[in-house]
C-alpha positions in Angstrom: -35.8 -1.8 -5.0 -33.0 -3.8 -6.7 -32.8 -4.0 -10.7 -30.6 -6.2 -12.5 -29.6 -7.5 -15.8 -30.3 -11.5 -16.2 -28.1 -12.7 -18.5 -30.7 -15.8 -19.2 -33.6 -13.7 -20.0 -31.6 -10.8 -21.8 -33.4 -8.1 -19.5 -33.5 -6.3 -16.8 -35.8 -7.6 -14.0 -36.8 -6.5 -10.4 -34.9 -9.0 -8.2 -37.3 -11.2 -6.6 -35.4 -13.2 -3.7 -36.3 -17.2 -3.3 -36.5 -15.6 0.5 -36.1 -12.1 1.2 -34.4 -13.3 4.7 -31.3 -14.9 3.0 -30.1 -14.1 -0.4 -27.3 -16.9 -2.2 -24.9 -15.8 -4.1 -22.7 -17.9 -6.2 -19.3 -16.1 -8.2 -17.3 -18.5 -10.2 -13.5 -18.2 -8.6 -10.2 -18.4 -9.5 -8.1 -21.7 -10.8 -4.9 -21.6 -8.5 -1.9 -22.3 -11.1 -0.7 -19.2 -11.3 -1.0 -15.0 -9.6 -4.2 -13.6 -10.6 -4.1 -11.2 -13.9 -6.2 -7.8 -14.7 -9.2 -10.2 -15.9 -9.6 -12.2 -12.9 -9.6 -9.1 -11.1 -12.6 -7.2 -12.9 -15.4 -10.4 -11.5 -13.9 -10.2 -8.0 -14.2 -6.3 -7.4 -17.7 -5.8 -9.4 -19.4 -8.8 -7.3 -17.9 -7.1 -4.3 -19.9 -4.4 -4.9 -23.1 -5.9 -5.4 -22.1 -8.2 -2.3 -22.0 -4.9 -0.2 -25.0 -3.7 -1.5 -27.3 -6.9 -0.7 -25.6 -6.5 2.6 -27.4 -3.3 3.0 -31.0 -4.2 2.3 -30.9 -7.8 3.2 -30.6 -9.3 6.7 -28.4 -12.0 5.9 -26.1 -12.9 2.0 -24.3 -16.1 2.2 -21.6 -15.7 -0.9 -19.6 -18.3 -1.8 -16.9 -18.2 -4.2 -14.6 -21.4 -5.3 -11.1 -22.1 -5.2 -10.1 -24.3 -8.4 -7.8 -26.6 -7.3 -8.1 -29.1 -9.4 -7.2 -28.4 -13.1 -5.1 -29.6 -15.8 -2.9 -26.2 -16.1 -2.2 -27.3 -12.6 -1.0 -30.5 -13.5 1.1 -28.6 -16.4 2.3 -26.5 -14.1 3.6 -28.7 -11.7 5.1 -30.9 -14.6 7.0 -28.1 -16.0 8.2 -26.4 -12.9 8.7 -29.7 -10.4 7.0 -27.6 -7.8 4.7 -30.0 -6.3 0.6 -30.1 -7.2 -0.2 -29.0 -3.6 2.5 -26.5 -3.3 1.2 -24.6 -6.3 -2.4 -24.5 -5.1 -1.4 -23.0 -1.7 0.9 -20.5 -2.4 -1.2 -19.3 -5.7 -4.4 -19.4 -3.4 -2.8 -17.3 -0.7 -0.9 -14.7 -3.9 -4.6 -14.3 -5.0 -6.1 -13.3 -1.1 -3.4 -11.1 -0.5 -4.3 -9.3 -3.8 -7.9 -9.3 -3.4 -7.2 -7.6 0.2 -5.2 -5.3 -1.4 -8.1 -4.3 -3.9 -10.3 -4.0 -0.9 -13.0 -6.9 -1.9 -14.4 -8.3 1.3 -13.7 -11.9 1.4 -16.8 -14.4 0.3 -18.3 -16.3 3.3 -18.0 -19.5 2.3 -14.6 -20.3 -0.1 -14.9 -23.9 -0.9 -12.3 -26.3 -2.6 -13.1 -28.7 -5.1 -10.9 -30.9 -3.6 -12.8 -30.4 -0.6 -16.0 -31.3 -2.3 -15.2 -34.4 -4.3 -18.1 -36.9 -2.3 -21.0 -34.5 -3.9 -19.3 -34.4 -7.2 -19.2 -38.2 -7.3 -22.7 -38.1 -5.8 -24.1 -35.9 -8.6 -22.4 -37.6 -11.3 -23.8 -40.8 -9.7 -27.5 -39.2 -9.9 -26.6 -38.2 -13.4 -26.2 -41.9 -14.6 -29.0 -42.8 -12.6 -31.4 -40.3 -14.4 -29.9 -41.2 -17.3 -28.7 -38.1 -18.6 -25.0 -39.5 -18.5 -22.8 -42.8 -18.8 -19.7 -44.0 -18.4 -17.2 -45.0 -21.3 -13.8 -46.3 -21.1 -12.6 -44.9 -17.8 -14.8 -41.7 -18.2 -18.3 -40.5 -17.4 -19.9 -37.9 -19.6 -22.7 -35.6 -19.7 -25.5 -37.0 -22.5 -26.0 -33.2 -23.7 -29.1 -34.4 -26.4 -30.7 -36.0 -23.1 -31.4 -32.2 -22.1 -34.1 -30.7 -23.6 -33.0 -26.8 -23.0 -29.3 -27.1 -23.5 -28.2 -23.9 -25.1 -31.0 -21.4 -23.2 -28.5 -19.3 -21.4 -25.9 -19.0 -24.2 -28.6 -18.9 -27.0 -25.9 -20.6 -29.7 -27.3 -23.2 -32.2 -26.5 -27.0 -31.7 -23.3 -26.6 -34.2 -22.3 -23.0 -32.6 -22.1 -24.8 -29.2 -19.8 -27.9 -30.4 -17.4 -25.6 -32.0 -17.5 -22.8 -29.0 -17.0 -25.9 -26.5 -13.6 -26.9 -28.0 -14.7 -30.7 -27.7 -12.2 -33.5 -27.7 -13.1 -35.7 -30.3 -13.3 -39.1 -28.9 -14.4 -42.6 -30.0 -16.2 -42.7 -27.1 -18.8 -40.1 -26.9 -22.4 -41.2 -27.7 -22.7 -37.4 -29.3 -19.8 -34.9 -30.1 -21.1 -32.4 -27.7 -21.0 -34.8 -24.5 -18.6 -33.6 -21.6 -16.9 -34.8 -19.2 -17.9 -35.2 -15.6 -15.1 -37.9 -14.3 -12.0 -38.6 -16.5 -8.9 -41.0 -15.4 -5.9 -39.8 -13.9 -2.3 -41.6 -14.5 0.0 -42.4 -11.5 1.4 -39.1 -11.2 -1.6 -36.8 -11.7 -4.0 -35.8 -8.7 -6.6 -38.5 -8.4 -9.7 -40.2 -6.4 -10.9 -43.7 -6.0 -15.0 -43.8 -7.6 -16.9 -46.3 -9.4 -15.7 -45.5 -12.3 -12.1 -45.5 -11.4 -9.2 -43.3 -10.0 -9.6 -40.2 -11.9 -10.8 -36.6 -11.2 -13.8 -34.5 -11.5 -14.2 -32.3 -15.2 -14.4 -28.5 -15.0 -18.2 -28.0 -14.4 -19.2 -30.8 -12.2 -17.1 -29.0 -9.7 -19.4 -25.6 -9.1 -22.6 -27.3 -10.2 -21.3 -29.5 -6.6 -20.2 -26.8 -4.4 -23.1 -24.3 -5.2 -25.4 -27.4 -3.9 -23.6 -27.8 -1.3 -23.5 -24.7 0.1 -27.2 -22.6 -1.4 -29.0 -25.6 -2.0 -30.8 -26.6 -5.4 -32.0 -23.3 -6.6 -30.4 -20.3 -5.2 -30.7 -16.4 -6.2 -27.7 -15.4 -8.4 -25.2 -16.6 -10.3 -22.3 -14.6 -11.2 -19.1 -14.8 -13.4 -17.4 -13.5 -16.5 -19.0 -13.5 -19.7 -16.3 -15.7 -21.3 -17.8 -17.9 -18.5 -21.8 -18.2 -20.3 -20.5 -21.0 -22.5 -19.1 -23.7 -21.8 -19.1 -23.2 -18.0 -22.4 -22.0 -17.0 -24.3 -24.1 -19.9 -23.1 -27.1 -18.4 -23.5 -26.2 -14.9 -27.2 -25.5 -15.8 -27.0 -28.7 -17.5 -25.3 -30.7 -14.7 -27.9 -29.3 -11.8 -31.4 -29.0 -13.7 -30.9 -32.8 -14.7 -29.8 -34.1 -11.5 -32.5 -32.3 -9.8 -35.8 -32.8 -11.8 -35.6 -29.3 -14.1 -35.1 -27.5 -11.2 -33.7 -24.0 -11.8 -29.5 -23.8 -10.5 -30.1 -19.9 -9.9 -32.6 -17.6 -10.9 -30.7 -14.7 -12.0 -27.8 -15.0 -14.4 -25.3 -12.0 -14.0 -21.7 -11.5 -16.2 -19.3 -8.7 -16.3 -18.1 -7.9 -19.6 -14.8 -8.6 -21.2 -11.5 -6.5 -20.5 -9.1 -5.4 -22.6 -5.6 -3.5 -22.9 -5.0 -0.6 -25.1 -8.2 -1.9 -26.7 -6.4 -5.6 -27.8 -7.2 -8.8 -25.8 -4.5 -9.1 -23.3 -1.7 -11.4 -24.6 1.6 -12.4 -23.1 2.6 -12.5 -27.1 1.4 -8.5 -27.7 3.1 -7.7 -23.7 0.2 -6.1 -22.6 -0.5 -8.8 -19.8 -1.1 -7.5 -16.5 -1.2 -9.7 -12.9 -2.6 -7.9 -10.3 0.5 -8.1 -8.4 2.7 -6.5 -11.0 0.1 -3.5 -11.2 0.3 -3.0 -7.1 4.4 -3.0 -7.1 3.1 0.6 -9.8 0.0 1.8 -8.1 -2.1 1.2 -5.0 -5.0 -1.2 -5.2 -7.5 1.1 -4.4 -6.8 2.8 -7.7 -6.9 -0.1 -9.9 -9.9 -0.9 -7.9 -11.4 2.4 -9.3 -10.2 1.7 -12.8 -11.9 -1.7 -12.5 -15.3 0.0 -11.5 -15.1 3.3 -14.1 -16.9 1.3 -16.6 -20.6 -0.6 -16.7 -20.0 -4.2 -15.3 -21.7 -5.3 -18.2 -19.5 -3.3 -21.1 -16.4 -4.1 -22.5 -13.9 -2.4 -20.4 -10.4 -1.3 -22.2 -7.6 -0.4 -19.3 -4.4 1.1 -20.1 -1.4 3.0 -18.0 -3.0 6.2 -18.5 -6.5 4.9 -17.3 -4.9 3.6 -13.9 -3.5 6.7 -13.8 -6.1 8.9 -14.2 -7.9 6.8 -11.1 -5.2 7.6 -8.8 -5.4 11.5 -9.9 -8.9 10.8 -9.0 -8.8 9.8 -5.6 -5.7 12.1 -5.1 -8.9 14.5 -5.4 -11.3 12.9 -3.3 -8.7 12.4 -0.4 -7.6 15.8 -0.8 -10.8 17.1 0.0 -10.8 15.1 2.7 -7.6 15.9 4.0 -7.8 18.2 7.1 -11.3 18.8 6.5 -13.7 19.0 10.0 -14.7 15.2 10.9 -15.8 16.4 13.9 -18.3 14.2 15.9 -20.8 14.2 13.0 -23.2 11.2 13.1 -22.6 8.6 10.6 -24.5 9.1 7.8 -26.4 6.7 5.5 -25.7 6.2 2.0 -26.6 9.3 -0.2 -29.8 8.3 -2.0 -28.5 9.4 -5.4 -25.7 7.4 -5.1 -27.4 4.3 -3.7 -30.2 4.3 -6.7 -27.3 4.1 -9.6 -26.5 1.3 -7.4 -29.4 -0.3 -7.3 -30.2 0.1 -11.2 -28.0 -2.8 -12.2 -24.8 -1.7 -10.7 -24.0 1.6 -12.2 -20.6 2.2 -10.6 -19.9 5.1 -13.2 -23.1 7.0 -11.8 -22.3 6.3 -8.7 -18.9 7.5 -9.0 -19.9 10.7 -10.5 -21.9 11.2 -7.2 -18.7 10.7 -5.6 -17.0 13.1 -7.5 -20.4 15.7 -6.4 -19.5 15.2 -2.9 -15.9 16.3 -3.1 -16.0 19.1 -4.6 -18.8 20.1 -2.3 -16.7 19.3 0.6 -14.1 21.5 -1.5 -16.4 24.4 -1.5 -17.7 23.7 2.3 -16.2 26.8 4.6 -16.4 26.2 7.8 -16.1 22.7 9.9 -20.1 23.3 11.0 -20.7 23.5 6.9 -18.1 20.5 6.2 -18.4 17.6 8.7 -21.9 16.4 7.1 -20.4 16.6 3.8 -17.0 14.4 4.7 -19.5 12.0 6.5 -21.8 11.6 3.4 -18.5 11.3 1.7 -17.1 8.8 3.5 -20.4 6.7 3.3 -20.6 7.3 -0.5 -16.9 5.9 -0.9 -17.4 2.5 1.0 -20.6 1.4 -1.0 -17.8 1.0 -3.4 -15.1 -0.3 -1.4 -13.2 3.3 -1.4 -12.1 6.0 0.7 -11.4 4.0 3.6 -7.9 4.3 4.6 -6.5 7.7 6.3 -5.7 10.4 3.5 -2.2 10.5 5.1 -1.7 7.3 4.6 -2.8 7.6 1.1 -0.7 10.2 0.0 2.7 8.4 1.2 2.2 5.1 -0.4 5.0 4.8 -2.9 5.6 2.0 -5.4 7.4 -0.7 -4.9 10.4 -0.5 -7.5 12.4 2.8 -7.4 11.1 4.0 -3.9 12.1 8.0 -2.9 12.9 9.1 0.1 11.5 7.6 3.2 8.8 9.2 5.2 11.2 10.5 7.6 13.4 12.0 5.1 10.8 14.3 4.0 9.8 15.0 7.2 13.3 16.3 7.7 13.4 18.2 4.5 10.6 19.8 5.9 11.7 20.9 8.9 14.7 22.4 7.1 12.8 24.6 5.0 10.5 25.9 7.6 14.2 26.9 9.2 15.5 28.6 6.2 12.2 30.2 5.3 12.5 31.7 9.3 15.4 32.7 8.2 14.3 34.3 5.0 16.7 32.1 3.2 13.9 31.8 0.4 16.5 30.3 -2.4 17.0 27.6 -0.1 13.3 27.1 0.6 13.1 27.0 -2.7 15.6 24.5 -3.5 14.7 22.0 -1.2 10.8 22.2 -2.5 12.2 21.2 -5.6 14.4 18.8 -4.7 11.4 17.1 -3.3 9.2 17.9 -5.9 12.4 16.3 -8.7 11.6 13.0 -6.5 7.7 13.2 -6.7 6.9 14.7 -3.3 4.8 17.5 -3.4 4.4 20.1 -0.8 1.2 22.3 0.0 1.6 25.3 2.2 -1.6 26.3 4.4 -2.4 28.5 7.4 -1.8 25.2 9.3 1.3 24.2 8.0 3.2 22.4 5.4 1.8 18.7 4.2 2.9 16.7 1.9 2.1 14.0 -0.8 3.9 11.6 -3.1 3.2 12.2 -6.9 
């Protein structure tokens, strides 16, 4: 039975789906104006594990994750660089997909674009005006926060904190300082769409409310995102959606992953500790980055460091090393180990799940015969799959190399191993040792066994 921590109630609750045959989950996606950074990657990986878990327990899951391709940051980037708006969004959306693929994240079932959901946004805004929850003023349409009786329930902030936290724009056309924009005018050189209130573009919050309704209905099961989105984004989503739909909940369960820091500091370009996923993929395999992001419980803060990434890679070296050369036989594919599945069913306890994988890898290393090895190997692979790990051939894993400063090619290594074998046959052990040490200096580790010599990049 799945239990998840519901941000709305601040309690761990048993998951009771609206329809046990069809689960709906919405997760806020990226704003595509630049390469995805490490903080963008954490919710993708966290909710990918949840998606995999839900798919194992329910007949059908619809996972929706949007692409925000209308945003003032994109407009500013276009103005600064001279690159056309659409070129930026297309290029960076593709980069995001490539980077998340490298992290073994499954694609969502539906990935709507904000620019493709304008009619639905206009309909919802018109409904909010009609029901007295929004008003047009000076080319804008604003949500009137005092009209929402339960505003602030998700973030549990006082009114003064809500206004301060929203960093609201002081504008003479606002009825209340907390009111937020649903629609705003666009200058001639800015992206815009015709509307009853003039040519303009949507505010950030209305986008997700409209896309969620379009693809999952008025009320769905799970809404996810980073802790930083609780206020104002998710609070405002709830306000819009509930007021448009006569108080019906937007989502029954709200899940938020914790903040990510780098060397115990907030990630910042000024501190020179700002990492994009693309930069990290040049120095470590995506699977190592994924493991590093899953090493802490999703609700807790996670401190990232180069050392943590190196530790994750070393862990995967051990796990793939356990799989390497062990009997695969034709053992029947085994299900997920019960203890590991129970860990994930308990509010996605990935640290405990990882501990179970360690145990399986150690057990496989201790297994002496092919008959013993085959079922343990199958369990280890099944355990890895639930976390999106251990799905490549061990030899492929060990032959990964950084993009820059690459060592010898695979063919060059194989040639050196053959030369070393010839030297050993000739009892020229000094030459054999020289070749081994030269390869080690280039980051290539040779491992001799009764079955021959294998190698891996250190």
